[in-house]
C-alpha positions in Angstrom: -15.4 2.2 15.0 -12.1 3.8 14.3 -11.6 7.3 12.3 -8.2 7.3 10.9 -7.8 10.6 8.8 -8.2 13.8 10.9 -6.3 17.2 10.2 -5.1 19.7 12.3 -4.8 23.2 10.9 -2.2 25.5 12.2 -2.8 29.3 12.5 -2.9 30.7 8.9 -0.1 33.4 9.3 1.9 31.1 11.8 3.6 27.9 12.7 1.8 27.6 16.1 -0.5 24.4 16.1 -3.6 24.4 18.0 -3.6 23.1 21.5 -5.4 20.0 22.9 -8.6 21.5 23.2 -8.8 21.1 19.6 -7.8 17.5 20.0 -10.4 16.6 22.9 -13.0 18.4 20.7 -12.6 15.8 17.9 -12.8 12.7 20.5 -15.8 14.1 21.9 -17.4 14.5 18.5 -16.0 11.1 17.5 -17.8 9.4 20.6 -21.1 10.6 19.5 -21.0 8.7 16.3 -19.6 5.7 18.1 -16.1 6.5 17.3 -13.5 5.5 19.7 -10.0 5.5 18.1 -8.5 8.3 16.1 -5.6 9.0 14.3 -4.1 12.6 13.7 -2.9 12.7 10.2 -2.2 16.2 8.9 -0.7 16.6 5.3 3.0 16.0 4.9 3.0 18.9 2.3 2.2 21.3 5.2 5.7 21.1 6.9 8.9 22.9 5.8 10.7 19.9 6.4 9.3 17.9 3.7 10.8 20.5 1.1 14.2 20.3 3.1 14.3 16.3 1.3 12.4 16.8 -1.9 13.2 20.3 -3.0 11.4 22.4 -5.4 10.2 19.5 -7.2 7.7 21.4 -9.8 10.6 22.7 -11.3 10.9 19.3 -13.0 8.0 19.9 -14.6 8.6 23.6 -16.0 6.5 23.8 -18.7 3.2 22.6 -17.0 0.7 25.1 -17.0 0.0 24.2 -13.1 4.0 24.6 -12.2 3.5 28.2 -11.0 0.1 27.4 -9.2 2.1 24.5 -7.4 4.7 26.6 -6.4 2.5 29.3 -4.9 0.8 26.2 -3.1 4.0 24.9 -1.3 4.8 28.4 -0.6 1.7 28.8 1.4 1.5 25.5 2.9 5.4 24.3 3.8 5.6 26.6 6.5 4.9 24.4 9.6 7.3 22.6 11.8 6.9 18.3 12.0 8.6 18.5 15.1 6.0 20.6 17.1 3.0 18.8 15.0 4.7 15.4 16.0 5.1 16.8 19.9 1.5 17.9 20.2 0.0 14.7 19.0 2.0 12.6 21.4 1.4 15.1 24.2 -2.7 14.4 23.4 -1.7 10.7 23.6 0.1 10.9 26.5 -2.5 12.4 28.5 -5.1 9.9 27.5 -7.1 10.9 24.7 -7.9 8.3 22.2 -5.5 9.2 19.4 -2.6 7.7 17.3 0.5 9.7 16.2 -0.1 9.7 12.4 0.5 11.5 9.3 -1.0 11.8 5.7 1.9 11.1 3.5 1.7 13.1 0.1 2.7 11.1 -2.9 6.0 12.4 -4.4 7.3 10.8 -8.2 10.7 9.3 -7.4 11.5 10.8 -3.9 9.9 8.4 -1.8 12.7 7.0 -0.4 13.9 10.3 0.9 10.5 11.0 2.4 10.7 7.5 3.8 14.0 8.4 5.6 12.7 11.4 6.9 9.6 9.9 8.6 11.6 7.2 10.1 13.1 9.8 12.7 9.5 10.4 14.3 7.5 8.0 16.6 4.5 7.6 14.1 1.9 5.0 14.9 0.4 4.8 11.5 1.2 6.7 8.1 -1.6 7.0 5.2 -0.6 7.4 2.2 -2.2 9.4 -0.7 -1.8 11.0 -4.3 -3.0 14.3 -4.7 -1.2 15.5 -7.9 0.3 14.1 -11.0 3.6 16.2 -11.9 2.3 19.3 -10.8 -1.5 18.6 -11.8 -3.6 18.6 -8.6 -6.5 17.0 -10.3 -8.5 17.0 -7.1 -8.6 20.8 -6.2 -11.9 21.3 -7.3 -11.8 24.9 -6.1 -8.9 25.9 -8.2 -9.7 27.1 -12.2 -6.6 26.1 -13.4 -6.3 22.7 -12.0 -10.2 22.2 -13.1 -9.5 23.5 -16.8 -6.8 20.6 -17.2 -9.8 18.2 -17.0 -11.0 19.5 -20.4 -7.5 19.4 -21.8 -6.2 16.0 -21.2 -7.2 12.5 -21.6 -9.1 11.2 -18.9 -8.4 7.7 -19.8 -4.4 8.5 -19.4 -5.1 10.8 -16.3 -6.6 7.2 -14.4 -3.3 5.3 -15.6 -1.0 8.1 -14.2 -3.1 7.6 -11.1 -2.8 3.8 -10.9 1.1 4.1 -11.8 1.1 6.5 -8.9 -0.7 4.3 -6.5 1.4 1.6 -7.4 4.7 3.5 -6.5 3.4 4.6 -3.3 2.2 1.2 -2.3 5.7 -0.3 -3.3 7.4 2.5 -1.5 7.1 0.9 1.8 6.6 4.3 3.3 2.9 4.4 4.5 0.7 1.7 5.9 -2.9 2.7 4.9 -3.9 3.8 1.3 -6.3 6.8 1.8 -8.9 7.5 -0.6 -7.8 5.3 -2.8 -10.0 6.5 -5.9 -9.6 10.2 -5.4 -8.8 10.6 -9.2 -12.8 10.2 -9.7 -13.3 13.4 -7.5 -14.5 16.0 -10.1 -16.5 13.2 -12.0 -14.6 11.9 -14.7 -14.2 8.2 -15.2 -11.8 6.2 -17.5 -13.7 3.6 -19.7 -11.8 0.5 -18.4 -12.2 1.0 -15.0 -12.0 -2.8 -14.0 -8.5 -2.9 -15.0 -7.5 0.0 -13.1 -9.3 -1.0 -10.1 -7.6 -4.5 -10.5 -3.8 -2.6 -10.5 -4.4 -0.6 -7.4 -5.9 -3.7 -5.4 -2.9 -5.7 -6.3 -0.4 -3.1 -5.7 -2.1 -2.7 -2.1 -2.1 -6.5 -2.0 1.7 -7.0 -2.6 2.7 -4.2 -0.1 0.2 -5.7 2.7 -1.5 -2.1 3.1 -4.8 -1.7 4.6 -7.2 0.4 2.7 -9.2 3.5 3.9 -12.9 3.2 3.7 -13.9 7.0 3.6 -17.0 9.1 3.9 -15.4 12.4 2.3 -16.5 11.2 -1.2 -20.1 11.6 -0.2 -19.2 15.4 0.3 -17.4 15.7 -2.9 -19.0 16.3 -6.7 -18.8 12.7 -7.3 -21.2 11.7 -4.6 -19.8 8.3 -3.8 -17.5 6.8 -1.0 -14.0 6.2 -1.2 -13.4 3.8 -2.5 -16.4 2.8 -5.3 -18.0 -0.1 -4.3 -16.4 -2.3 -7.3 -13.2 -1.2 -6.1 -13.9 -1.9 -2.7 -14.9 -5.1 -3.4 -11.4 -6.3 -5.0 -9.9 -5.2 -1.8 -12.2 -7.4 0.0 -11.6 -10.3 -2.5 -7.8 -9.9 -1.8 -8.3 -10.1 2.0 -7.0 -6.8 2.5 -7.4 -5.1 6.2 -9.5 -1.6 6.4 -9.5 1.7 8.4 -12.4 3.9 8.3 -12.1 7.7 7.8 -14.1 10.8 7.5 -11.1 13.0 6.4 -12.2 15.5 8.5 -11.1 19.1 8.5 -13.0 20.2 11.3 -14.7 19.4 14.3 -18.1 18.7 12.7 -17.0 16.6 10.3 -15.2 13.8 12.5 -17.0 10.6 12.6 -19.2 11.7 10.0 -21.3 8.7 8.5 -19.3 6.3 10.4 -22.3 4.0 10.7 -22.7 4.0 6.8 -19.1 2.8 6.7 -19.9 0.1 8.9 -22.6 -1.1 6.8 -20.7 -1.0 3.5 -17.8 -3.5 5.2 -20.7 -5.3 7.0 -22.3 -6.3 3.7 -19.2 -7.7 2.4 -18.5 -9.9 5.6 -15.8 -7.4 7.2 -16.1 -7.0 10.8 -12.9 -6.2 11.8 -10.9 -3.1 11.5 -7.1 -2.7 11.2 -5.5 -0.8 14.4 -2.1 0.7 14.3 0.5 1.3 17.1 4.3 2.3 16.3 3.3 1.2 12.6 2.1 -2.4 13.9 -1.2 -3.4 13.1 -3.4 -5.4 15.1 -7.5 -6.0 14.5 -10.2 -4.8 16.1 -13.9 -5.2 16.1 -15.6 -3.0 13.4 -18.2 -2.0 16.0 -17.2 -1.8 19.4 -19.1 -1.0 22.5 
């Protein structure tokens, strides 16, 4: 098994990243769950570098009630050095820990070409792509009252359509290798009336871009209580012959490799017995369950 979605958090008031001990702890916990390859994939939005290329994008949506919340969010998070992060991940890899140098690439509407140019400067093994906001609305921030209130003010069907369009743009950008938690929009438990056509759109966009798709246990601990992707969407990815990575989307040590065996069973039930492994952004296939 592999886990291609692990975050490293810096100390809250500085840009000093945790040391190798944290990464070694991740690897040790992963081994307990039969996971033998990890990708460190901190969010791009945690780095001040991204604002250097996309700027204060929330100003384009100045009349949205969530714009101020988004501005404050980036003021808090975008304070770290991408160079320091990559250097630490590379050092862990060079010292023999079973890790890949990766990044979770956040979607910025109309800006993905600039993001891709930025990331090309670094020796990444794998880039996973995710959509966490539409405009300035962080639809998955279930702890924020302003963002969650929007679910009662917006048309849910349109929210899903907008999300599918964002997935299509992200996939077509060639900025990423893996589509992370591809139906994250379901996180708060709101579903479109015509999921089938939207699932088809997302699956088709991943197929056109030849992306791998993440099968993640993180959804099981969210309000919706379902893995990413939903079984109907997972079936569509399989039907299109896509490759998969597995993930726990872990933000702390005890979540690394969580329910890895359950993810393996989901894939095996659909005839999937290999996973995508990446080095220098080149994909190879490895056994789903390695000894």
